[in-house]
Backbone as a printed PyTorch tensor [residue, N CA C, xyz], in Angstrom:
tensor([[[ 69.9820, 118.6240,  93.1430],
         [ 69.1830, 117.5090,  93.5890],
         [ 69.4150, 117.3560,  95.0880]],

        [[ 68.3410, 117.2290,  95.8080],
         [ 68.4830, 117.0380,  97.2450],
         [ 68.3460, 115.5590,  97.6050]],

        [[ 68.5130, 115.2640,  98.8750],
         [ 68.5300, 113.8710,  99.3400],
         [ 67.1930, 113.1670,  99.1030]],

        [[ 66.0910, 113.8750,  99.3280],
         [ 64.7730, 113.2580,  99.1540],
         [ 64.5300, 112.8630,  97.6940]],

        [[ 64.9000, 113.7400,  96.7880],
         [ 64.7270, 113.4460,  95.3640],
         [ 65.5590, 112.2410,  94.9610]],

        [[ 66.7980, 112.1970,  95.4350],
         [ 67.6850, 111.0790,  95.1190],
         [ 67.1150, 109.7680,  95.6620]],

        [[ 66.6480, 109.7700,  96.8980],
         [ 66.0730, 108.5590,  97.4910],
         [ 64.8310, 108.1130,  96.7310]],

        [[ 64.0200, 109.0580,  96.2830],
         [ 62.8200, 108.7310,  95.5120],
         [ 63.1990, 108.0550,  94.1970]],

        [[ 64.2270, 108.5830,  93.5290],
         [ 64.6680, 107.9930,  92.2660],
         [ 65.2080, 106.5810,  92.4810]],

        [[ 65.9970, 106.3890,  93.5150],
         [ 66.5600, 105.0720,  93.8130],
         [ 65.4490, 104.0820,  94.1450]],

        [[ 64.4350, 104.5400,  94.8640],
         [ 63.3080, 103.6720,  95.2170],
         [ 62.5620, 103.2210,  93.9560]],

        [[ 62.3460, 104.1340,  93.0270],
         [ 61.6640, 103.7940,  91.7740],
         [ 62.4930, 102.7910,  90.9830]],

        [[ 63.7950, 103.0330,  90.8800],
         [ 64.6630, 102.1060,  90.1470],
         [ 64.7030, 100.7380,  90.8110]],

        [[ 64.6850, 100.7160,  92.1340],
         [ 64.7250,  99.4450,  92.8500],
         [ 63.4400,  98.6450,  92.7080]],

        [[ 62.3170,  99.3240,  92.5210],
         [ 61.0370,  98.6180,  92.4250],
         [ 60.7800,  98.0470,  91.0300]],

        [[ 61.5060,  98.5140,  90.0290],
         [ 61.3700,  98.0030,  88.6650],
         [ 62.6730,  97.3190,  88.2690]],

        [[ 62.6610,  96.0050,  88.1810],
         [ 63.9170,  95.2740,  87.9640],
         [ 64.6300,  95.6080,  86.6510]],

        [[ 63.9090,  95.9750,  85.6270],
         [ 64.5500,  96.2480,  84.3420],
         [ 64.7980,  97.7360,  84.0960]],

        [[ 64.4630,  98.5780,  85.0670],
         [ 64.6420, 100.0200,  84.8830],
         [ 66.1080, 100.3750,  84.6850]],

        [[ 66.9690,  99.8140,  85.5020],
         [ 68.3940, 100.1090,  85.3850],
         [ 68.9600,  99.5840,  84.0710]],

        [[ 68.4940,  98.4140,  83.6490],
         [ 68.9330,  97.8450,  82.3710],
         [ 68.5020,  98.7560,  81.2230]],

        [[ 67.2730,  99.2740,  81.3020],
         [ 66.7770, 100.1720,  80.2600],
         [ 67.5740, 101.4700,  80.2290]],

        [[ 67.8800, 102.0260,  81.3880],
         [ 68.6420, 103.2720,  81.4440],
         [ 70.0300, 103.0670,  80.8520]],

        [[ 70.6690, 101.9560,  81.1920],
         [ 71.9920, 101.6610,  80.6400],
         [ 71.9150, 101.4550,  79.1290]],

        [[ 70.8660, 100.8010,  78.6590],
         [ 70.6930, 100.5750,  77.2240],
         [ 70.4770, 101.8690,  76.4580]],

        [[ 69.6390, 102.7410,  77.0040],
         [ 69.3880, 104.0360,  76.3660],
         [ 70.6650, 104.8670,  76.3480]],

        [[ 71.4190, 104.8170,  77.4410],
         [ 72.6860, 105.5450,  77.5010],
         [ 73.6500, 105.0410,  76.4320]],

        [[ 73.7580, 103.7310,  76.2970],
         [ 74.6590, 103.1550,  75.2920],
         [ 74.1890, 103.5070,  73.8780]],

        [[ 72.8860, 103.4580,  73.6470],
         [ 72.3300, 103.7840,  72.3350],
         [ 72.6250, 105.2310,  71.9440]],

        [[ 72.3660, 106.1670,  72.8490],
         [ 72.6030, 107.5730,  72.5220],
         [ 74.0940, 107.8590,  72.3250]],

        [[ 74.9400, 107.2260,  73.1330],
         [ 76.3830, 107.4010,  72.9660],
         [ 76.8300, 106.8810,  71.6100]],

        [[ 76.3380, 105.7180,  71.2210],
         [ 76.7030, 105.1280,  69.9340],
         [ 76.1980, 105.9810,  68.7740]],

        [[ 74.9850, 106.5040,  68.8910],
         [ 74.4430, 107.3620,  67.8350],
         [ 75.3050, 108.6040,  67.6280]],

        [[ 75.6740, 109.2650,  68.7180],
         [ 76.5140, 110.4580,  68.6000],
         [ 77.8760, 110.0880,  68.0280]],

        [[ 78.4340, 108.9660,  68.4680],
         [ 79.7340, 108.4990,  67.9790],
         [ 79.7000, 108.2680,  66.4670]],

        [[ 78.5870, 107.7790,  65.9630],
         [ 78.4590, 107.4980,  64.5260],
         [ 78.0820, 108.7410,  63.7170]],

        [[ 77.2350, 109.5820,  64.2600],
         [ 76.7240, 110.7280,  63.5140],
         [ 77.7240, 111.8810,  63.4610]],

        [[ 78.5380, 112.0640,  64.4980],
         [ 79.4670, 113.1990,  64.5460],
         [ 80.4220, 113.2320,  63.3490]],

        [[ 81.1020, 112.1280,  63.0040],
         [ 81.9850, 112.1880,  61.8260],
         [ 81.2250, 112.4590,  60.5230]],

        [[ 80.0260, 111.9130,  60.4110],
         [ 79.2140, 112.1640,  59.2140],
         [ 78.8630, 113.6490,  59.1270]],

        [[ 78.5050, 114.2250,  60.2510],
         [ 78.1920, 115.6520,  60.3110],
         [ 79.4140, 116.4900,  59.9310]],

        [[ 80.5940, 116.1120,  60.4330],
         [ 81.8230, 116.8310,  60.0780],
         [ 82.0940, 116.7570,  58.5780]],

        [[ 81.9460, 115.5710,  58.0090],
         [ 82.1660, 115.4140,  56.5670],
         [ 81.1800, 116.2490,  55.7570]],

        [[ 79.9360, 116.2680,  56.1950],
         [ 78.9170, 117.0550,  55.5040],
         [ 79.2840, 118.5420,  55.5220]],

        [[ 79.7110, 119.0470,  56.6830],
         [ 80.1070, 120.4510,  56.7760],
         [ 81.3240, 120.7390,  55.9050]],

        [[ 82.2990, 119.8200,  55.9110],
         [ 83.5240, 120.0210,  55.1320],
         [ 83.2270, 120.0360,  53.6350]],

        [[ 82.4450, 119.0820,  53.1610],
         [ 82.1530, 119.0050,  51.7300],
         [ 81.2780, 120.1560,  51.2430]],

        [[ 80.4740, 120.7050,  52.1370],
         [ 79.6370, 121.8480,  51.7610],
         [ 80.3710, 123.1770,  51.9020]],

        [[ 81.5950, 123.1430,  52.4140],
         [ 82.3660, 124.3730,  52.5760],
         [ 81.8490, 125.2750,  53.6790]],

        [[ 81.1390, 124.7110,  54.6160],
         [ 80.5670, 125.4760,  55.7240],
         [ 81.6760, 125.8390,  56.7150]],

        [[ 81.7660, 127.1090,  57.0600],
         [ 82.8140, 127.5630,  57.9710],
         [ 82.6080, 127.0750,  59.4060]],

        [[ 81.4060, 126.6170,  59.7190],
         [ 81.1790, 126.0640,  61.0590],
         [ 81.9650, 124.7860,  61.2790]],

        [[ 82.4890, 124.1920,  60.2110],
         [ 83.2870, 122.9700,  60.3150],
         [ 84.4120, 123.1400,  61.3280]],

        [[ 85.1450, 124.2510,  61.2280],
         [ 86.3030, 124.4390,  62.1060],
         [ 85.8850, 124.5710,  63.5640]],

        [[ 84.7830, 125.2460,  63.8160],
         [ 84.3030, 125.3800,  65.1920],
         [ 83.8710, 124.0210,  65.7360]],

        [[ 83.1410, 123.2710,  64.9320],
         [ 82.6590, 121.9560,  65.3630],
         [ 83.8160, 120.9650,  65.4850]],

        [[ 84.8290, 121.1030,  64.6460],
         [ 85.9750, 120.2000,  64.6590],
         [ 86.9220, 120.4990,  65.8250]],

        [[ 87.2100, 121.7790,  66.0510],
         [ 88.2170, 122.1500,  67.0430],
         [ 87.6990, 122.2320,  68.4800]],

        [[ 86.4460, 122.5570,  68.6810],
         [ 85.9190, 122.7490,  70.0300],
         [ 86.0890, 121.5240,  70.9250]],

        [[ 85.7290, 120.3060,  70.5040],
         [ 85.9270, 119.1560,  71.3950],
         [ 87.3980, 118.9130,  71.7320]],

        [[ 88.2870, 119.0800,  70.7610],
         [ 89.7110, 118.8520,  71.0070],
         [ 90.2970, 119.8610,  71.9740]],

        [[ 89.9820, 121.1280,  71.7650],
         [ 90.4820, 122.1740,  72.6560],
         [ 89.8950, 122.0070,  74.0530]],

        [[ 88.6080, 121.7000,  74.1260],
         [ 87.9700, 121.4830,  75.4280],
         [ 88.6160, 120.3190,  76.1610]],

        [[ 88.8980, 119.2370,  75.4480],
         [ 89.5390, 118.0740,  76.0620],
         [ 90.9120, 118.4450,  76.6060]],

        [[ 91.6910, 119.2040,  75.8350],
         [ 93.0270, 119.5970,  76.2930],
         [ 92.9470, 120.5040,  77.5200]],

        [[ 91.9960, 121.4330,  77.5330],
         [ 91.8540, 122.3230,  78.6790],
         [ 91.4220, 121.5700,  79.9320]],

        [[ 90.4700, 120.6750,  79.7970],
         [ 90.0020, 119.8990,  80.9500],
         [ 91.1000, 118.9670,  81.4420]],

        [[ 91.8740, 118.3960,  80.5230],
         [ 92.9440, 117.4720,  80.9010],
         [ 94.0880, 118.1790,  81.6110]],

        [[ 94.2590, 119.4640,  81.3630],
         [ 95.3770, 120.1820,  81.9730],
         [ 95.1280, 120.5200,  83.4400]],

        [[ 93.9060, 120.4000,  83.9090],
         [ 93.6020, 120.7130,  85.3090],
         [ 93.6070, 119.5000,  86.1690]]])
């Protein structure tokens, strides 16, 4: 993203008073949905005996540990 694009986005957000509120709301909604759906998805994979369970279960934890170590 260059400076002109960033300024254009800020100008649009500044001209619509509820734009920032909407963006924050959508962000919170999507975060909450993933937070709720992820454990359900893990349980579904585990109960079905799907081997992808281990990849889906371990990848976030290992990634978090690797990122935290730097």
